[in-house]
C-alpha positions in Angstrom: 4.8 52.6 -2.0 7.9 50.7 -0.9 8.1 47.4 1.0 11.0 45.7 2.7 11.3 41.9 2.3 13.6 39.8 4.3 15.3 37.2 2.2 16.3 33.7 3.3 20.0 34.7 3.5 18.8 37.5 6.0 19.5 40.3 3.5 16.7 42.8 2.9 15.4 43.8 -0.5 13.5 47.0 -1.0 10.8 46.9 -3.7 8.5 49.5 -5.0 4.8 48.9 -5.8 3.4 50.9 -8.6 1.0 53.6 -7.5 -2.7 53.2 -8.4 -3.7 55.8 -11.0 -7.1 57.4 -11.1 -9.8 55.1 -12.3 -7.8 52.0 -11.7 -9.2 49.4 -9.2 -6.8 48.5 -6.4 -5.6 44.9 -6.4 -8.0 42.5 -4.7 -7.2 40.7 -1.4 -6.6 37.4 -3.2 -4.1 39.1 -5.5 -2.4 40.8 -2.6 -2.0 37.5 -0.9 -1.1 35.4 -3.9 1.4 37.9 -5.3 4.2 37.4 -2.8 3.6 33.6 -3.0 3.9 33.4 -6.8 7.0 35.6 -6.7 8.6 33.4 -4.1 7.8 30.1 -5.7 9.9 29.3 -8.7 9.8 26.5 -11.2 12.7 24.7 -9.5 10.6 24.6 -6.2 7.8 23.0 -8.1 10.2 20.5 -9.5 11.6 19.7 -6.1 8.1 19.0 -4.8 7.4 16.8 -7.8 10.7 14.9 -7.2 9.9 14.1 -3.6 6.4 13.0 -4.5 7.7 10.8 -7.3 10.5 9.4 -5.2 8.2 8.4 -2.4 5.7 6.9 -4.8 8.5 4.8 -6.4 9.5 3.4 -3.0 6.0 2.1 -2.4 5.2 1.2 -6.0 4.8 -2.5 -5.1 2.3 -1.7 -2.3 0.3 0.6 -4.5 0.2 -2.0 -7.2 -2.5 -4.0 -5.3 -3.5 -2.4 -2.0 -6.1 -5.1 -1.3 -3.6 -8.0 -1.4 0.0 -6.7 -0.9 1.8 -6.6 2.4 5.2 -5.0 3.1 7.5 -8.0 3.6 9.8 -6.6 6.2 7.0 -5.0 8.3 6.5 -8.1 10.4 3.2 -7.6 12.2 3.5 -3.9 12.3 1.5 -3.2 9.1 -1.5 -5.0 10.6 -1.0 -3.1 13.8 -0.8 0.3 12.0 -3.9 -0.4 9.9 -5.7 -1.4 13.1 -4.8 1.9 14.7 -6.0 3.7 11.6 -9.3 1.8 11.6 -10.1 2.2 15.3 -9.4 5.9 15.1 -11.9 6.2 12.2 -14.5 4.1 13.9 -14.2 6.1 17.1 -14.8 9.3 15.1 -17.7 7.8 13.1 -19.5 6.6 16.2 -18.4 9.4 18.6 -16.6 7.0 20.9 -13.7 7.9 23.2 -10.7 8.5 20.9 -8.3 7.6 23.7 -9.6 4.2 24.7 -11.3 1.1 23.3 -12.3 -2.4 24.4 -12.7 -3.7 20.8 -9.3 -5.4 21.3 -7.7 -6.6 24.5 -11.1 -7.3 26.0 -12.2 -6.8 28.7 -9.3 -4.5 29.9 -9.1 -2.6 26.7 -6.4 -0.4 25.0 -5.2 3.0 26.1 -4.9 4.5 22.6 -3.1 7.6 23.8 -0.4 5.3 25.2 0.0 3.7 21.7 1.1 5.1 18.3 -2.5 5.8 17.1 -1.2 9.1 15.6 -4.5 10.9 16.0 -3.1 13.9 14.3 -2.9 11.9 11.1 -5.6 9.2 11.4 -8.4 11.4 12.5 -8.3 13.9 9.6 -8.2 11.0 7.2 -11.2 9.3 8.7 -13.4 9.9 5.5 -10.7 8.2 3.4 -10.5 5.3 5.8 -14.2 4.8 6.0 -14.6 5.1 2.2 -11.6 3.1 1.0 -10.4 1.1 4.0 -7.4 1.4 6.3 -4.8 0.1 3.9 -5.5 3.1 1.6 -4.9 5.5 4.5 -1.8 3.5 5.5 -0.3 3.7 2.0 -1.1 7.4 1.8 0.5 8.2 5.1 3.6 6.2 4.4 4.1 7.6 0.9 3.1 11.2 1.3 4.3 11.6 4.9 7.8 10.8 3.6 7.4 13.2 0.7 6.1 16.0 2.9 9.1 15.6 5.2 11.5 16.1 2.3 9.5 19.2 1.2 9.5 20.6 4.7 13.3 20.2 5.1 13.8 21.8 1.7 11.8 24.8 2.7 13.7 25.2 6.0 17.1 24.7 4.5 16.4 27.2 1.8 15.1 29.7 4.4 17.9 29.4 6.9 21.0 27.6 5.7 21.8 27.9 2.0 21.2 30.2 -1.0 21.4 27.5 -3.6 18.1 25.7 -4.3 19.7 22.6 -5.6 21.8 22.5 -2.4 18.7 22.7 -0.3 17.0 19.9 -2.3 20.0 17.6 -1.9 20.3 18.2 1.8 16.5 17.7 2.3 16.7 14.4 0.4 19.5 13.2 2.7 17.4 14.2 5.8 14.1 12.8 4.6 15.3 9.6 2.9 18.1 8.7 5.2 18.6 5.0 5.8 17.1 4.9 9.3 14.0 6.6 8.1 13.7 4.2 5.1 14.1 1.3 7.6 11.1 2.6 9.6 9.3 3.1 6.4 8.5 -0.6 6.4 5.6 0.2 8.7 6.3 2.9 11.3 4.2 5.9 10.2 5.3 8.0 13.1 9.0 7.8 12.0 8.4 8.6 8.4 5.8 11.4 8.6 8.4 13.8 10.2 7.3 17.0 8.4 6.4 18.8 11.6 10.0 18.6 13.0 11.5 21.0 10.4 8.6 23.4 11.0 9.2 23.3 14.7 12.9 23.9 14.1 11.9 26.9 11.9 9.7 28.4 14.6 12.5 28.0 17.2 14.9 29.8 14.9 12.3 32.5 14.4 12.0 32.9 18.1 15.8 33.2 18.4 15.6 36.1 15.9 13.0 37.8 18.1 11.1 39.7 15.4 7.5 38.5 16.3 7.8 36.7 19.5 4.1 36.3 20.3 3.2 35.0 16.9 6.1 32.6 16.7 5.5 31.4 20.3 1.9 30.7 19.6 2.8 28.8 16.4 5.5 26.8 18.1 3.0 25.8 20.8 0.4 24.7 18.2 3.1 22.8 16.1 4.3 21.0 19.2 0.7 20.0 20.1 0.2 18.6 16.6 3.5 16.7 16.8 2.4 15.1 20.1 -0.6 13.7 18.3 1.6 12.3 15.6 4.5 10.9 17.6 5.8 11.8 21.1 8.9 9.7 20.8 10.0 11.6 17.7 9.4 14.9 19.5 11.5 13.8 22.4 14.4 12.8 20.1 14.1 16.1 18.2 14.1 18.0 21.5 17.3 16.2 22.6 18.9 17.0 19.2 17.9 20.7 19.4 19.2 20.9 23.0 22.6 19.4 21.9 22.7 21.8 19.0 21.9 24.8 21.3 24.6 23.9 23.8 27.2 23.4 21.1 26.2 26.6 19.3 26.3 28.6 22.6 29.9 27.5 23.2 30.9 28.3 19.6 29.2 31.7 19.3 28.4 33.2 22.7 27.7 36.7 21.5 24.8 35.7 19.2 23.4 33.3 21.7 22.9 36.0 24.3 20.4 37.8 22.1 18.7 34.5 21.2 18.3 33.5 24.9 16.4 36.7 25.6 14.0 36.1 22.8 13.5 32.5 23.7 12.9 33.5 27.3 9.9 35.4 26.1 8.6 33.1 23.4 8.9 29.6 25.0 6.5 30.5 27.9 4.0 31.6 25.3 4.4 28.3 23.5 4.0 26.4 26.7 0.9 28.4 27.7 -0.6 27.5 24.3 0.3 23.8 24.4 -0.4 22.8 27.9 -4.2 23.4 28.0 -4.5 21.4 24.7 -2.6 18.4 25.7 -3.0 18.2 29.5 -6.1 16.1 29.3 -4.9 13.6 26.7 -1.5 13.2 28.4 -3.1 12.7 31.8 -5.2 9.9 30.2 -2.1 8.4 28.6 -0.1 8.2 31.8 -2.8 7.8 34.5 -5.9 6.5 32.6 -7.0 2.9 32.2 -4.5 0.8 30.3 -1.6 3.1 31.2 1.8 1.7 32.0 5.2 2.7 33.2 8.5 2.2 31.4 8.9 -0.5 28.7 11.7 -2.9 29.7 12.8 -3.9 26.2 16.4 -4.7 27.1 19.4 -3.0 25.4 18.7 -2.2 21.8 21.7 -0.2 20.7 23.8 0.7 17.7 27.3 -0.6 17.3 29.8 2.0 16.3 30.4 0.0 13.2 26.7 0.1 12.2 27.1 3.8 11.3 29.6 2.8 8.6 27.4 -0.1 7.1 24.9 0.1 4.3 21.2 -0.6 5.2 19.5 -3.6 3.7 17.3 -1.4 1.6 20.2 0.8 0.2 21.4 0.5 -3.3 24.8 -0.8 -2.1 23.3 -2.7 0.9 23.1 -6.4 1.7 20.3 -7.5 4.0 22.3 -10.4 5.4 25.1 -8.1 6.5 22.7 -5.4 7.8 20.8 -8.0 9.8 23.9 -8.7 11.9 23.9 -5.1 13.1 20.2 -4.5 13.9 17.6 -6.2 16.0 15.2 -6.3 13.0 14.7 -4.6 9.6 12.5 -1.9 11.0 15.2 -0.8 13.5 18.3 -0.2 11.3 18.8 3.1 13.0 22.3 4.0 11.8 23.6 2.5 8.5 24.6 5.8 6.9 27.5 4.1 5.1 31.2 4.8 5.2 31.3 7.1 2.1 28.8 9.5 3.7 30.6 9.4 7.0 33.9 10.2 5.2 32.2 13.1 3.3 30.7 14.5 6.5 34.2 14.4 8.1 35.7 16.2 5.1 33.0 18.9 5.2 33.5 19.4 8.9 37.2 19.8 8.6 36.8 22.2 5.6 34.1 24.4 7.2 35.1 24.0 10.9 35.4 27.7 11.4 31.7 28.2 11.1 29.9 28.0 14.4 27.0 26.3 12.6 29.2 23.4 11.5 30.7 23.0 15.0 27.2 22.8 16.5 26.1 20.3 13.8 29.0 18.0 14.3 28.6 18.0 18.1 24.9 17.2 17.6 25.6 14.3 15.4 28.2 12.9 17.7 25.9 13.3 20.7 23.0 11.5 19.0 25.2 8.7 17.8 26.8 8.1 21.2 23.5 8.2 22.9 22.2 5.5 20.5 25.0 3.2 21.6 23.5 2.7 25.0 24.9 2.6 28.5 27.7 0.2 27.7 29.7 0.9 24.5 31.9 -1.8 23.2 34.9 -0.5 21.2 35.1 -2.6 18.1 38.0 -5.0 17.8 39.3 -4.3 21.3 36.9 -6.0 23.7 37.0 -2.8 25.8 33.6 -1.6 27.1 33.2 2.0 28.2 30.3 3.6 30.0 28.0 5.5 27.6 26.0 8.8 28.3 22.7 6.9 28.0 23.3 5.8 31.6 22.7 9.4 32.6 19.2 9.6 31.1 18.0 6.0 31.2 16.1 6.5 34.4 14.6 9.8 33.5 10.8 10.0 32.7 10.0 9.0 29.1 13.5 7.8 28.3 12.9 4.4 29.9 10.3 3.7 27.1 12.6 4.7 24.2 14.7 2.3 22.1 18.2 3.7 22.5 19.3 3.0 19.0 16.7 5.3 17.5 18.7 8.3 18.7 20.9 7.5 15.7 18.2 9.1 13.6 19.3 12.5 15.1 22.2 12.3 12.6 19.9 12.3 9.6 19.0 16.0 9.5 22.5 17.0 10.6 24.1 15.1 7.7 21.5 16.7 5.4 22.5 20.2 6.5 26.2 19.5 6.2 25.8 18.2 2.7 23.6 21.2 1.8 26.3 23.5 3.1 29.0 21.8 1.0 26.9 21.8 -2.2 26.0 25.5 -1.6 29.7 26.3 -1.2 30.5 24.4 -4.4 27.7 26.1 -6.3 29.1 29.5 -5.4 32.7 28.8 -6.3 34.2 30.0 -9.6 36.8 27.2 -9.7 35.2 24.8 -12.2 37.6 21.9 -11.4 36.9 22.2 -7.7 33.2 22.3 -8.4 33.3 19.2 -10.6 35.4 17.1 -8.2 33.4 18.3 -5.2 30.0 17.4 -6.7 31.4 14.1 -7.8 32.5 13.3 -4.2 29.0 14.2 -3.0 27.4 12.0 -5.6 29.8 9.1 -4.8 28.9 9.4 -1.1 25.1 9.5 -1.6 24.6 7.0 -4.5 25.3 3.9 -2.4 22.6 4.8 0.2 19.9 5.6 -2.4 16.9 3.5 -1.2 15.3 0.8 -3.3 11.6 -0.1 -3.5 10.0 -1.9 -0.6 9.4 -5.6 -1.2 5.9 -7.0 -0.7 4.2 -10.4 -0.5 0.6 -11.5 -0.8 -1.2 -11.1 2.5 -3.4 -13.9 3.8 -7.1 -13.3 2.9 -9.7 -12.7 5.6 -11.5 -16.1 6.1 -15.1 -16.3 4.7 -16.3 -17.0 8.3 -15.2 -13.5 9.2 -15.6 -11.6 5.9 -19.2 -12.9 5.3 -20.3 -12.3 8.9 -21.0 -16.0 9.7 -19.4 -15.4 13.1 -22.5 -13.5 14.1 -24.4 -16.7 14.4 -22.1 -17.8 17.2 -21.5 -14.6 19.2 -24.2 -13.1 21.4 -24.3 -9.4 22.2 -21.5 -8.4 24.7 -19.4 -11.5 23.8 -16.2 -11.9 22.0 -14.7 -13.9 19.2 -11.5 -15.6 20.3 -9.0 -16.1 17.4 -6.3 -18.7 17.7 -3.6 -17.8 18.0 -4.6 -14.7 19.8 -3.1 -11.5 18.4 0.5 -10.9 19.6 3.6 -9.2 18.3 4.5 -12.3 16.3 1.0 -13.0 14.9 -1.4 -10.2 14.0 -3.7 -11.6 11.4 -6.7 -11.3 13.7 -6.1 -7.6 13.8 -6.4 -7.6 10.1 -9.7 -9.4 10.4 -10.9 -6.6 12.6 -9.7 -3.7 10.6 -11.0 -5.3 7.3 -14.5 -5.6 8.8 -14.7 -2.1 10.5 -14.2 -3.5 14.0 -17.4 -5.7 13.6 -16.4 -8.0 16.5 -14.6 -7.7 19.8 -11.7 -10.0 20.8 -9.2 -10.5 23.6 -5.5 -10.3 23.1 -3.8 -8.0 20.7 -0.5 -6.4 19.6 -0.4 -3.0 21.5 1.4 -1.5 24.4 -0.3 -2.5 27.7 0.5 -2.8 31.4 1.9 -6.2 32.4 2.4 -7.6 35.9 1.7 -6.0 39.3 4.1 -3.1 38.6 2.2 -2.2 35.4 5.4 -2.2 33.3 4.8 -1.8 29.6 4.5 -4.8 27.3 3.7 -5.4 23.7 0.6 -7.3 24.5 -2.0 -7.5 27.3 -1.0 -9.1 30.5 -1.1 -12.8 29.3 -3.6 -15.1 30.9 -2.6 -18.9 31.1 -4.4 -19.9 28.0 -3.1 -16.9 26.0 0.4 -17.9 27.1 -0.2 -21.6 26.4 -1.5 -21.1 22.8 1.3 -18.6 22.1 3.9 -21.2 23.1 2.3 -23.8 20.8 2.2 -21.3 17.9 5.9 -20.5 18.2 7.2 -24.0 19.0 4.9 -26.2 17.0 4.7 -28.7 19.9 1.5 -29.9 21.6 2.0 -29.6 25.4 0.6 -32.0 28.0 -3.0 -31.0 28.6 -4.3 -32.0 32.0 -7.2 -30.9 34.3 -5.4 -27.7 35.3 -5.0 -26.5 31.7 -8.6 -27.4 31.0 -9.8 -25.5 34.1 -7.7 -22.5 33.2 -9.1 -22.5 29.6 -12.6 -22.5 30.9 -11.8 -19.7 33.4 -10.1 -17.6 30.7 -12.9 -18.1 28.2 -15.4 -17.0 30.8 -13.2 -14.0 31.6 -13.1 -13.1 27.9 -16.9 -13.6 27.6 -16.1 -15.9 24.7 -18.8 -16.8 22.2 -16.7 -18.8 19.7 -13.1 -20.0 19.3 -11.8 -19.7 15.8 -8.7 -21.3 14.3 -7.7 -20.4 10.7 -5.3 -22.5 8.5 -1.8 -21.3 8.7 1.5 -21.5 10.5 1.5 -24.4 13.0 -2.3 -24.8 12.7 -2.2 -28.7 13.2 -0.6 -28.5 16.7 -2.9 -25.6 17.6 -5.9 -27.7 16.5 -4.8 -30.6 18.6 -4.3 -28.4 21.7 -7.7 -26.8 21.3 -9.3 -30.3 20.8 -7.9 -31.4 24.2 -8.6 -28.1 26.0 -12.2 -28.0 24.9 -12.8 -31.7 24.8 -14.1 -32.1 21.2 -13.2 -31.6 17.6 -13.8 -28.3 15.9 -16.3 -27.8 13.1 -15.2 -26.5 9.7 -17.2 -23.4 8.8 -16.2 -20.7 6.2 -12.6 -21.8 5.9 -11.9 -22.0 9.6 -12.3 -24.5 12.5 -14.9 -23.3 15.0 -15.6 -24.3 18.6 -18.9 -23.0 19.8 -18.4 -22.2 23.5 -21.6 -20.1 23.8 -23.6 -22.7 25.8 -26.4 -21.4 28.0 -27.0 -18.2 26.0 -30.0 -17.3 24.0 -28.0 -17.6 20.8 -26.8 -21.1 21.6 -30.2 -22.3 22.6 -31.6 -21.0 19.3 -28.9 -22.8 17.3 -29.4 -26.0 19.3 -33.2 -25.9 18.7 -32.7 -25.4 15.0 -30.3 -28.4 14.9 -32.8 -30.6 16.8 -35.7 -29.5 14.5 -33.6 -30.3 11.4 
């Protein structure tokens, strides 16, 4: 019996299977399935998988050294936020609550979880781990092995579609998965490091272009897209823009081949859409029209300078955080920083291989993503000249208004990975030993400076005994909230850690999440701030005690009533003294030290308060 196998380089190999002689048992189903797999997987493939796992583990070695106490230094408040999302997803599953909404935070208005980066596609399957070991364990697993899985997925796709050399595919995959912008987001943004579905989506689109099994590939593309939506919609949007840029450029470079691909896509994409829409229609409706939904996020221009593409990121081997900080809004948004050696190498590869339509399309895609990331107004370095950027054309389109422009610089990462893989593949095939040596040396010289270093960590503040030991329950009646001071915000998220560390045992107002603000319901990074929320936040950031008069006291009473507050809690920490003095004046009395925090019992008139007061009088 003969079989025909299609190889990654699109050649066909005819193999013969030995006939079964009389008395011999035919191979079992497991053997028939495992046989092609074991023949396809080679020791080098296993070594590549091990390399990506080890590399990711080394990046997060400081975090794994002590999960209970270490916190990624450059994550700001985003690690606490990510762990909170992980914890709330697990609790919703465990208690069969609505997975798209909660009032545990942001009380009483709540949080539209679908409109936030809860990443249900990752957090829900890992619920058993979260419940058993805590959200920090899940957080570390997703950061570490999401990054490794992305490298493995790109290796498989590059080997399947672009190059014959396995080492070339491995190097290209490493560039794509461990690119400086990805490493920057690796400080906390799970949705920008667990990118393993994007290569698989690209693979299915390419399969549809080939047109061999349109129905199967269309169904898989639809399912893969749905899963990516539940990991990160913003990443999917950027990937879609990148693939569109690539498709347009490739169509112009090789019109004959594109005609056949368009016919196959015309059959397969409707199938993918028919599969995906019924699965995501409800969740997306809830995201955009349900409670807690919002419109665009007015974050102001966050763009890449043309010079930022030539710089080294702060986490790179040749990087300097002080220099990198001048080119990015923060250390989680270093969305370019590929370094001038890699840019020079990419230019040399493009010139050398320019005749190939694939290279032309890749270069156009990289340029398109880079220019989009520069925003609506692009300043030409050293000239003072400002030109209009293409972002102006898409800024007002649906979804784009909520995207940080500079993140489109990440489109360049897989493009550079493919270009490097093509170059190494060409070098591996040449018989000119001198050319091979010099070429590989140039590749090494371009990549070595951007090799990432391990993430720094610091010791995170412990959960106060008042919270950890459940003492707060003596002050909070059913249906009431614990009000932490300062209330959770983008710049202070410790109270989110209190919640995630105690399995969402208490409810609180405030929070660090995307929510509607103002009468137009524009997106903000916290709930629509009430007067006391805003006042305490100002004290926290400034360290100054404001003038407290009758109006502020009345607003505080009204806000505490709105929040159904049972107790106000202030933990020692940054600017705690001015916060204490502000609360003392707002509430008209000193706080009581209990379990390592200052407490103001505001639960007067409730059954719990009457019980505590009776016990005090009896004593």
